[in-house]
C-alpha positions as CSV (number, residue, x, y, z in Angstrom):
1,M,-35.4,-36.6,-78.3
2,K,-35.7,-40.1,-78.1
3,R,-33.5,-40.5,-81.6
4,I,-31.0,-38.0,-80.0
5,I,-31.0,-40.0,-76.9
6,T,-30.1,-43.4,-78.7
7,I,-27.6,-42.3,-80.8
8,C,-25.9,-40.8,-77.5
9,I,-26.2,-44.1,-76.1
10,I,-24.6,-45.7,-78.8
11,L,-21.7,-43.8,-78.9
12,L,-21.3,-44.2,-75.3
13,L,-21.3,-48.2,-75.8
14,L,-18.4,-47.5,-78.5
15,L,-16.7,-45.3,-76.5
16,T,-16.9,-47.7,-73.6
17,S,-15.6,-50.8,-75.8
18,S,-13.1,-48.8,-77.6
19,W,-11.6,-48.0,-73.8
20,L,-12.0,-51.6,-72.6
21,S,-10.3,-52.8,-75.5
22,T,-7.0,-50.1,-75.5
23,R,-6.9,-51.1,-72.1
24,L,-6.8,-54.5,-72.7
25,W,-4.9,-55.0,-75.6
26,A,-2.6,-52.3,-73.2
27,Q,-2.5,-54.9,-70.5
28,K,-1.9,-57.8,-72.6
29,E,1.3,-55.7,-74.7
30,N,2.7,-55.4,-70.9
31,V,2.7,-58.9,-70.4
32,F,3.9,-59.9,-73.6
33,Q,6.8,-57.0,-73.1
34,S,7.6,-58.9,-70.2
35,L,7.5,-62.2,-71.2
36,R,10.0,-61.1,-73.8
37,L,12.0,-59.6,-71.1
38,F,11.9,-62.8,-69.3
39,S,13.0,-64.8,-72.5
40,E,15.9,-62.6,-72.9
41,I,17.5,-62.7,-69.4
42,F,16.7,-66.8,-69.5
43,N,18.8,-66.9,-72.8
44,I,21.8,-64.6,-71.1
45,V,21.9,-66.9,-68.0
46,S,21.9,-69.7,-69.6
47,R,24.6,-69.0,-72.0
48,N,26.8,-67.1,-70.0
49,Y,26.3,-67.6,-66.3
50,V,30.0,-68.8,-64.7
51,E,28.2,-72.5,-64.5
52,T,26.4,-74.6,-66.7
53,I,23.0,-74.4,-65.4
54,E,19.9,-77.1,-66.7
55,P,17.2,-75.1,-68.2
56,E,14.6,-76.8,-66.6
57,K,16.1,-75.7,-63.1
58,L,16.3,-72.0,-64.1
59,I,12.8,-72.4,-65.0
60,K,11.4,-74.3,-62.6
61,S,13.7,-71.8,-59.7
62,A,11.3,-68.7,-62.0
63,I,8.4,-70.6,-60.8
64,N,8.5,-71.1,-57.0
65,G,10.3,-67.1,-57.0
66,M,7.0,-66.0,-58.8
67,L,4.8,-68.4,-56.2
68,K,7.1,-67.5,-53.3
69,D,6.2,-64.0,-54.0
70,L,2.6,-64.3,-53.6
71,D,2.3,-66.5,-49.9
72,P,4.1,-69.2,-48.1
73,Y,1.1,-71.9,-49.1
74,S,1.4,-71.5,-53.1
75,Q,3.5,-74.4,-54.4
76,Y,4.8,-75.6,-57.5
77,L,4.9,-79.7,-56.3
78,D,7.5,-81.7,-58.4
79,A,6.8,-85.4,-58.7
80,A,8.0,-85.9,-55.6
81,E,6.1,-83.6,-53.7
82,Y,3.1,-84.7,-55.4
83,R,3.5,-87.8,-55.0
84,E,4.0,-87.6,-51.4
85,L,1.0,-85.0,-51.0
86,Q,-1.4,-87.6,-52.1
87,V,0.3,-90.1,-49.4
88,T,-0.4,-87.3,-46.7
89,T,-3.9,-86.9,-47.8
90,Q,-4.6,-90.2,-49.0
91,A,-3.0,-91.6,-45.3
92,Q,-1.8,-95.3,-46.8
93,F,1.1,-96.4,-49.0
94,G,3.1,-99.5,-50.2
95,G,6.0,-100.1,-48.2
96,I,6.9,-102.2,-45.1
97,G,6.2,-100.0,-41.7
98,I,8.8,-98.3,-40.2
99,Q,9.7,-94.4,-39.5
100,I,13.0,-94.3,-39.7
101,G,15.2,-91.0,-39.0
102,V,19.5,-91.4,-39.2
103,R,21.3,-91.3,-35.9
104,E,25.1,-90.8,-36.0
105,G,25.2,-90.6,-39.5
106,I,23.6,-94.3,-39.6
107,L,20.2,-94.9,-41.2
108,T,18.1,-95.9,-38.1
109,V,14.5,-97.1,-37.2
110,I,12.5,-94.5,-34.6
111,A,9.6,-96.7,-34.7
112,P,7.5,-100.1,-36.7
113,I,4.2,-99.3,-36.9
114,E,1.9,-101.8,-35.5
115,G,0.5,-104.2,-37.4
116,T,2.8,-104.1,-40.4
117,P,5.2,-105.9,-42.2
118,A,8.2,-104.1,-39.7
119,Y,6.5,-105.0,-37.1
120,R,5.6,-108.6,-37.4
121,A,9.3,-109.3,-38.6
122,G,10.4,-108.3,-34.9
123,L,12.4,-104.8,-36.0
124,L,12.9,-102.7,-32.8
125,A,13.7,-98.9,-32.6
126,G,17.1,-98.6,-32.5
127,D,17.4,-101.3,-35.3
128,Q,20.5,-99.5,-37.6
129,I,19.4,-100.3,-41.4
130,V,22.9,-100.9,-42.8
131,E,22.0,-102.7,-46.4
132,I,18.8,-102.1,-48.2
133,D,19.0,-104.4,-51.6
134,G,22.8,-105.0,-51.2
135,E,23.2,-101.3,-51.3
136,I,25.2,-99.9,-48.3
137,T,23.3,-96.9,-46.9
138,E,26.5,-95.2,-45.3
139,G,25.4,-91.7,-46.0
140,M,22.4,-92.5,-47.4
141,T,19.5,-89.5,-46.8
142,V,16.3,-90.7,-44.9
143,N,14.5,-89.7,-48.2
144,D,16.9,-91.4,-50.4
145,A,15.8,-94.6,-48.0
146,V,12.3,-94.0,-47.9
147,K,12.3,-94.4,-51.8
148,R,14.3,-97.5,-51.8
149,L,11.6,-99.0,-48.7
150,R,8.6,-97.8,-50.7
151,G,6.9,-100.0,-53.3
152,T,3.8,-101.8,-54.9
153,P,2.2,-103.8,-52.5
154,G,3.4,-107.1,-53.1
155,T,7.2,-106.7,-53.7
156,K,10.1,-107.3,-51.8
157,V,13.2,-105.7,-50.3
158,T,15.8,-107.2,-48.2
159,I,17.5,-105.0,-45.7
160,K,20.2,-105.8,-43.1
161,I,20.2,-104.7,-39.9
162,R,22.4,-104.3,-36.9
163,R,20.9,-105.0,-33.3
164,E,23.0,-103.6,-30.4
165,E,22.4,-106.7,-28.1
166,L,23.7,-108.8,-31.1
167,K,27.7,-109.6,-32.2
168,E,26.2,-110.3,-35.9
169,E,24.4,-108.8,-38.2
170,F,21.0,-110.3,-39.5
171,T,19.1,-110.3,-43.1
172,I,15.3,-110.0,-43.5
173,T,13.3,-110.0,-46.6
174,L,10.2,-108.2,-46.3
175,V,6.5,-108.1,-48.4
176,R,5.8,-104.8,-49.1
177,E,1.8,-104.0,-48.1
178,I,-0.3,-101.0,-48.0
179,I,0.3,-99.3,-44.8
180,N,-2.4,-97.0,-43.3
181,I,-1.0,-93.6,-41.9
182,K,-2.9,-93.6,-38.8
183,A,-5.2,-89.9,-38.2
184,V,-5.6,-91.0,-34.7
185,P,-2.4,-92.0,-33.2
186,Y,-3.5,-92.8,-29.5
187,A,-6.8,-92.5,-27.2
188,G,-7.5,-93.8,-23.9
189,K,-8.8,-92.9,-21.0
190,I,-7.3,-90.5,-17.8
191,T,-9.5,-90.8,-15.4
192,E,-12.8,-93.3,-14.7
193,D,-14.7,-91.0,-16.5
194,I,-12.3,-88.4,-18.6
195,G,-11.0,-89.7,-21.5
196,Y,-7.9,-88.3,-24.2
197,V,-8.1,-88.2,-28.0
198,R,-5.7,-86.8,-30.4
199,L,-6.1,-86.2,-34.1
200,L,-2.8,-86.1,-35.7
201,T,-3.7,-85.3,-39.5
202,F,-6.8,-84.4,-41.3
203,S,-6.5,-86.9,-43.7
204,Q,-9.4,-88.9,-45.4
205,V,-9.8,-90.8,-42.5
206,A,-9.4,-88.3,-39.8
207,R,-13.5,-88.6,-39.2
208,H,-14.2,-91.8,-39.3
209,E,-10.7,-93.1,-37.0
210,L,-11.5,-90.2,-34.5
211,K,-15.6,-91.5,-34.1
212,D,-14.2,-94.9,-33.5
213,A,-12.0,-93.9,-31.0
214,I,-14.1,-91.9,-28.9
215,D,-16.7,-94.1,-29.1
216,S,-14.4,-97.0,-28.1
217,L,-14.1,-94.9,-24.8
218,I,-17.7,-93.7,-24.2
219,K,-17.9,-98.0,-24.4
220,V,-15.9,-97.9,-21.0
221,G,-17.4,-95.1,-19.2
222,V,-15.7,-91.7,-20.3
223,K,-18.4,-89.0,-20.3
224,K,-15.7,-85.9,-20.8
225,I,-13.6,-85.0,-23.4
226,I,-9.5,-84.1,-24.0
227,F,-9.7,-83.5,-27.6
228,D,-5.7,-82.8,-28.8
229,L,-5.2,-80.7,-31.6
230,R,-1.5,-79.7,-30.7
231,L,0.5,-79.7,-33.5
232,N,-1.6,-80.7,-36.2
233,S,-0.6,-79.0,-38.9
234,G,-4.1,-79.5,-40.6
235,G,-5.0,-81.4,-44.2
236,L,-8.5,-81.3,-45.9
237,L,-10.4,-78.8,-45.5
238,Q,-13.6,-81.1,-46.0
239,E,-12.5,-83.5,-43.6
240,G,-12.2,-79.8,-40.7
241,F,-15.8,-79.6,-42.1
242,E,-16.4,-83.7,-41.4
243,V,-14.6,-83.6,-37.9
244,S,-16.1,-81.0,-36.8
245,N,-19.8,-81.7,-37.2
246,L,-19.6,-85.0,-34.8
247,F,-19.7,-82.1,-31.8
248,I,-22.5,-80.0,-33.0
249,P,-26.0,-80.3,-34.3
250,K,-27.4,-79.9,-37.6
251,G,-27.9,-77.3,-39.8
252,K,-25.0,-75.0,-38.0
253,R,-22.1,-73.6,-40.2
254,V,-18.7,-75.2,-39.8
255,V,-16.7,-72.7,-42.3
256,S,-17.3,-70.4,-44.8
257,V,-14.6,-69.8,-48.0
258,K,-14.5,-66.7,-50.1
259,G,-12.5,-65.8,-53.1
260,R,-11.7,-64.2,-56.1
261,D,-14.2,-66.4,-58.3
262,L,-17.5,-66.6,-57.1
263,R,-18.4,-69.8,-57.9
264,S,-15.9,-71.7,-55.9
265,N,-17.7,-69.5,-52.1
266,R,-19.4,-71.8,-50.3
267,D,-20.9,-72.3,-46.7
268,F,-20.7,-75.9,-45.2
269,I,-23.4,-76.2,-43.3
270,T,-24.1,-79.2,-40.9
271,T,-26.7,-81.6,-42.3
272,E,-27.1,-84.1,-39.4
273,D,-26.6,-84.0,-35.8
274,G,-23.3,-84.6,-34.4
275,D,-23.1,-87.8,-32.2
276,Y,-21.3,-86.4,-29.3
277,L,-23.3,-83.1,-28.6
278,T,-23.3,-83.1,-25.0
279,Q,-20.2,-84.6,-23.4
280,P,-18.6,-81.5,-21.7
281,M,-14.9,-81.4,-23.8
282,V,-11.8,-79.8,-24.0
283,L,-9.8,-78.2,-27.1
284,L,-6.2,-78.1,-26.7
285,V,-4.2,-76.1,-29.0
286,D,-0.7,-74.6,-29.4
287,R,1.1,-72.7,-31.9
288,G,1.3,-75.8,-34.0
289,S,-2.4,-76.1,-34.6
290,A,-3.1,-74.6,-38.2
291,S,-5.4,-74.6,-41.1
292,A,-8.0,-77.4,-40.6
293,S,-7.2,-77.8,-36.7
294,E,-8.0,-73.9,-36.9
295,I,-11.3,-74.5,-38.9
296,V,-12.5,-76.7,-35.7
297,A,-11.1,-75.1,-33.4
298,G,-12.6,-71.5,-34.9
299,C,-16.4,-73.6,-35.3
300,L,-16.5,-75.1,-31.6
301,Q,-15.2,-71.8,-29.9
302,D,-18.1,-69.9,-31.9
303,W,-20.6,-72.2,-31.3
304,E,-19.3,-72.8,-27.3
305,R,-19.3,-76.4,-27.5
306,A,-15.5,-76.7,-25.8
307,L,-13.5,-75.0,-23.5
308,I,-9.6,-74.3,-25.7
309,I,-6.9,-74.4,-23.6
310,G,-3.3,-74.1,-24.8
311,D,-1.5,-71.0,-27.2
312,T,-2.9,-68.7,-29.8
313,T,-2.9,-71.5,-32.9
314,F,-0.5,-71.0,-36.1
315,G,-3.0,-68.6,-38.5
316,K,-3.1,-70.2,-41.5
317,G,-6.9,-68.9,-42.8
318,S,-6.3,-69.4,-46.2
319,V,-7.5,-71.9,-48.8
320,Q,-5.2,-73.8,-51.4
321,T,-6.5,-75.9,-54.3
322,L,-4.1,-78.5,-56.4
323,H,-3.9,-78.2,-60.5
324,P,-2.5,-81.4,-61.7
325,L,0.4,-80.1,-64.1
326,E,1.5,-82.3,-67.0
327,E,4.0,-85.1,-65.7
328,S,2.6,-85.9,-62.3
329,T,3.3,-82.4,-61.3
330,A,1.0,-80.1,-59.9
331,L,0.4,-76.3,-58.8
332,K,-0.9,-75.8,-55.3
333,L,-2.6,-72.3,-55.2
334,T,-4.0,-70.1,-52.9
335,T,-7.4,-69.2,-53.8
336,A,-9.8,-68.1,-51.4
337,Y,-9.8,-67.2,-47.7
338,W,-12.2,-69.4,-44.8
339,Y,-14.0,-67.6,-42.0
340,T,-15.4,-69.1,-38.8
341,P,-19.2,-69.2,-38.3
342,A,-19.1,-66.0,-36.3
343,G,-17.4,-64.4,-39.5
344,R,-13.9,-64.3,-38.4
345,S,-10.9,-64.6,-40.5
346,I,-8.0,-66.1,-38.6
347,Q,-5.5,-65.3,-41.2
348,R,-2.0,-64.2,-39.9
349,P,-0.7,-61.0,-42.0
350,I,2.5,-62.5,-44.2
351,K,4.1,-58.9,-43.4
352,K,4.3,-57.7,-39.7
353,D,2.2,-54.9,-38.6
354,T,4.9,-52.4,-37.2
355,S,2.0,-50.2,-36.0
356,K,1.2,-50.3,-32.2
357,K,-2.9,-49.9,-33.3
358,R,-4.8,-52.9,-32.5
359,T,-6.5,-53.6,-35.7
360,E,-8.2,-56.9,-34.0
361,K,-11.9,-57.1,-34.8
362,E,-14.5,-58.2,-32.0
363,F,-16.7,-60.7,-32.5
364,Q,-19.6,-62.5,-30.7
365,T,-19.9,-66.5,-30.0
366,L,-23.1,-68.0,-31.5
367,G,-24.0,-69.5,-28.3
368,P,-26.3,-68.6,-25.5
369,L,-22.8,-66.8,-23.3
370,K,-22.3,-64.5,-25.9
371,R,-18.5,-64.4,-25.1
372,Y,-16.1,-62.4,-27.3
373,V,-13.2,-63.6,-29.5
374,Y,-11.2,-62.2,-31.9
375,G,-10.4,-62.6,-35.3
376,K,-6.5,-62.4,-37.5
377,G,-3.8,-64.2,-36.1
378,G,-5.4,-67.4,-35.3
379,I,-7.4,-68.3,-32.7
380,A,-6.7,-66.9,-29.5
381,P,-7.6,-69.9,-26.2
382,D,-10.2,-69.4,-23.8
383,I,-7.5,-70.4,-21.7
384,Y,-4.0,-69.7,-22.3
385,L,-1.2,-71.8,-20.7
386,P,1.4,-71.7,-23.3
387,Y,4.4,-74.4,-23.3
388,S,7.1,-74.0,-20.0
389,P,10.7,-73.0,-21.4
390,L,13.2,-75.8,-21.1
391,P,16.5,-75.5,-19.3
392,K,19.2,-74.3,-21.2
393,F,20.9,-77.5,-20.5
394,I,18.2,-79.7,-22.1
395,S,17.2,-77.7,-25.0
396,R,21.2,-77.4,-26.3
397,I,21.9,-80.7,-26.2
398,N,21.0,-83.6,-29.0
399,Q,17.0,-84.7,-28.1
400,A,18.1,-88.0,-30.0
401,L,20.2,-88.8,-27.1
402,F,17.7,-89.7,-24.8
403,F,16.6,-92.3,-27.8
404,D,19.6,-93.6,-28.0
405,F,20.0,-93.8,-24.1
406,A,17.1,-95.8,-24.4
407,I,17.7,-98.6,-26.8
408,R,21.2,-99.1,-24.9
409,Y,19.3,-99.1,-21.4
410,K,16.6,-101.6,-22.4
411,A,19.2,-103.5,-24.1
412,R,21.4,-104.2,-20.7
413,H,18.1,-104.5,-19.2
414,K,15.8,-107.6,-19.9
415,E,13.8,-107.8,-17.0
416,L,12.3,-104.2,-17.7
417,K,8.5,-103.8,-17.5
418,M,5.8,-101.1,-17.6
419,P,5.7,-99.0,-15.5
420,V,8.7,-97.3,-16.0
421,R,11.1,-96.2,-12.3
422,V,13.9,-93.5,-13.8
423,G,15.6,-93.1,-9.9
424,P,19.1,-91.9,-8.9
425,E,20.8,-95.1,-10.0
426,V,19.2,-94.5,-13.8
427,I,20.2,-90.9,-13.6
428,N,23.6,-91.7,-13.1
429,E,24.1,-93.6,-15.7
430,F,22.7,-90.9,-18.2
431,K,25.2,-88.8,-17.1
432,E,28.1,-91.3,-17.7
433,F,26.4,-91.9,-21.1
434,L,26.1,-88.0,-22.2
435,M,30.1,-88.3,-20.9
436,E,30.9,-91.0,-23.5
437,K,29.4,-89.1,-26.0
438,K,31.5,-86.5,-24.9
439,V,28.5,-83.8,-24.0
440,E,30.0,-80.5,-22.1
441,F,28.3,-79.4,-19.2
442,T,28.6,-78.6,-15.7
443,P,27.5,-80.4,-12.1
444,A,25.0,-77.7,-11.7
445,E,23.2,-77.5,-15.1
446,F,23.1,-81.4,-14.7
447,D,21.3,-81.0,-11.6
448,S,19.2,-78.6,-12.3
449,S,18.0,-80.2,-15.0
450,Q,17.3,-84.0,-13.3
451,E,13.7,-83.4,-13.4
452,V,13.1,-83.2,-17.2
453,I,16.5,-85.0,-17.8
454,A,14.1,-88.0,-15.7
455,E,10.8,-87.4,-17.8
456,N,12.8,-87.9,-20.9
457,I,14.3,-91.2,-20.0
458,E,11.2,-92.1,-18.6
459,R,9.3,-91.7,-21.9
460,E,11.6,-92.9,-24.6
461,I,12.0,-96.4,-22.4
462,A,8.4,-97.0,-22.3
463,S,7.9,-96.2,-26.1
464,K,10.9,-99.1,-26.2
465,L,8.7,-101.3,-24.5
466,E,5.1,-100.7,-25.2
467,G,5.3,-98.3,-28.2
468,V,2.9,-95.4,-29.1
469,K,0.9,-96.5,-25.8
470,G,3.7,-96.2,-23.5
471,E,4.9,-93.1,-24.8
472,Y,1.5,-91.5,-24.5
473,E,1.1,-92.7,-20.9
474,V,4.1,-91.2,-19.9
475,R,3.8,-88.1,-21.7
476,L,0.3,-87.3,-20.6
477,K,1.9,-88.4,-17.4
478,Y,3.5,-85.2,-17.4
479,D,1.5,-83.1,-19.5
480,P,0.7,-79.4,-17.8
481,H,-2.1,-79.4,-20.6
482,I,-3.6,-82.2,-19.7
483,K,-3.1,-82.0,-16.0
484,K,-5.5,-78.7,-16.3
485,A,-8.1,-80.1,-18.3
486,V,-8.4,-82.7,-16.2
487,S,-8.9,-80.2,-12.6
488,L,-11.2,-78.3,-14.8
489,L,-13.7,-81.4,-16.2
490,S,-13.3,-83.2,-12.8
491,R,-15.2,-80.4,-11.3
492,V,-18.0,-80.3,-13.8
493,T,-20.8,-82.0,-15.5
494,S,-21.9,-79.9,-18.4
495,Q,-20.2,-77.9,-21.5
496,K,-22.3,-74.9,-19.6
497,D,-20.4,-75.4,-16.2
498,L,-16.9,-76.1,-18.0
499,F,-16.9,-72.3,-19.2
500,A,-18.5,-70.9,-16.3
501,E,-15.2,-72.5,-14.3
502,I,-13.1,-69.7,-16.1
503,K,-13.1,-65.8,-15.7
504,E,-13.7,-63.5,-18.5
């Protein structure tokens, strides 16, 4: 009997092995057949298409088409794109330290970065760059200009500048340095005990800069925090973990990563107590908050560490792995999904769900309040406060006009200083400026938009006087999310009290 069973088992294994081999061979044959088909089509297109096409371009298009069919985040990066990604994540590059754009077809300085060669040389917002190393910039794109201005630290670049209040153009030579991209562009006091800090990106310096910023606020008496992650599209997952760890205790799960390859699955658990465990905190998010921003928002919401105000976040709950390739290129491929401490996936479906049935799964927070939160489609704020729509007139005109007007106004009013006052005279001057630029509008449109016009002018002039600091001081003064956060924080002394201020 045992011999018969043994023979049956051997036959079963042989049959299974044969079936698997046949199946694997069939799969390979299908792949080979598809590759032969691709090769045949490639040859036909390259030989017979109406215009000559570089083979490399065809192949890259095919690669991009394949990845595009997977999801929006898997991407083939050419050498330039790969370098730019490295600059973003490493938060530094060799250059002169200016933000640039194109205004009316002319390469223009948007803002010099404080402490850089451009800043020390006295370059100003609104300066027009007419030449770079003797090459005329007319018709040059921002990307082309960036390639010429960036370079190895210690090397030189010569630029010719045209400034509105000066009759003659002037030339300066700058020595490139390592330029550090700030993760925290601004932090400051809103009231005597409420501080504000903005995190712009999750680069390798995010945690360090955020901690320094909050420490500086606490030193000047801040006891409550407004943490701004609006329009922060994310970055490194590790930095999302590190930033979250600043606010929650040791031994807490921040995020879980789960993918097809089980070896990459991981729970990110804090290994030390955060530095800021008790300060009442409001976290600001909007539809531009994505990826690592959502990791932080999901973690702080699940552990009841922050009250979230704003709009539902973007909904990017996937993880991309970078695979370097030959010739300094790379493949960025989606390899896993991540989950909040309560087990939520916030990945927004790529294809729109046309059914009316609600499929979101309810979860509960992990703190004592056991509040209900939801998965799918981003992080829903605790207090929903979307942006108010702009007047149609403001939406219709080019926002760069406020920038251009501020440059002219500052040049013509040398006595300007903070705080900026925008009264009827300034409004009328802007109206004349728009007419000069041949912007069409009715008196009713202009009059009904004066409040927003004044705010935009004040912000732009302040930024020309005191840079980022001036811009933020004006921006925060009018910000409805900040007003709501201050209103709530001013009435509480603990995070528990802050949650008690809202109704479920």
